[in-house]
C-alpha positions, 0 to 999 in steps of 0.5 A: 529458527532458519526454518521458522522464518520462511514459514512465518513469511509464507503465512503472512504472505497468505494473509496479505494476499487474502486482504489484497483480493478484497482491496483490489475489488474495492479499488476496481469498483471505485469511480474515476473521481474516487480513484483520483482522490485515492491516488493522492491519499496513497501518495501521501501515505506511502511518503509518510510511511517512507519517512518513518524509521521502520516504514513497514510498521507505519500505523503501528503503535510504538508499544506494538513494535515487536510484533512479527508484523505491524498493525497498519495493514489490519487497521487499513483493511478494517477501514477499507470495509467502512460504509463511509466512502472517505474512511474507506478510501483512507483505509485502502490508501493506508493498506496499500502503503503499509503492504507496499513497504512490508513486501518491498525488500523481501528475499522470498519469491512468494512475497516478491510476487505480492509486491509486484501485484501491489506495484501494478495498483500503485502504477494505476494510481500514478497514472490516474494522478497524472491524467492530463496532457502528455507533458503534464502527465510526465511532469506529474509522474516525475513529481510523484516519483520524487516526492518520497513515495517511490522510496 
């Protein structure tokens, strides 16, 4: 069993990495207005996930609670591929929130590396969220960090 858990974690990490590359491509292609909207949506999704009993299972139906991992990233990833821009933004936000919580406290270095990649994207979104005067940016960043998203 001790050998099986790291193998399952590694396979999951490969899946997250593959999905992240597509999410990153979608994120990079977004115009500034859409990034501002995505920033707000991601903040909300991360906060809602943090309020759950098991944040990494956010978006997973209660009947599927005992799967090796939740279904939130799969749902977000599917939505991120939508032709509807609003659904795609909501999918990206959900995927980022669930993947953030799923990789957050992992003891495995390969998963921690993916978490650092996610943190870079979340930081970019936080910076977009706080665009304005330097004082306004500082206040916005402080509110953003205190809102439960950084849990």
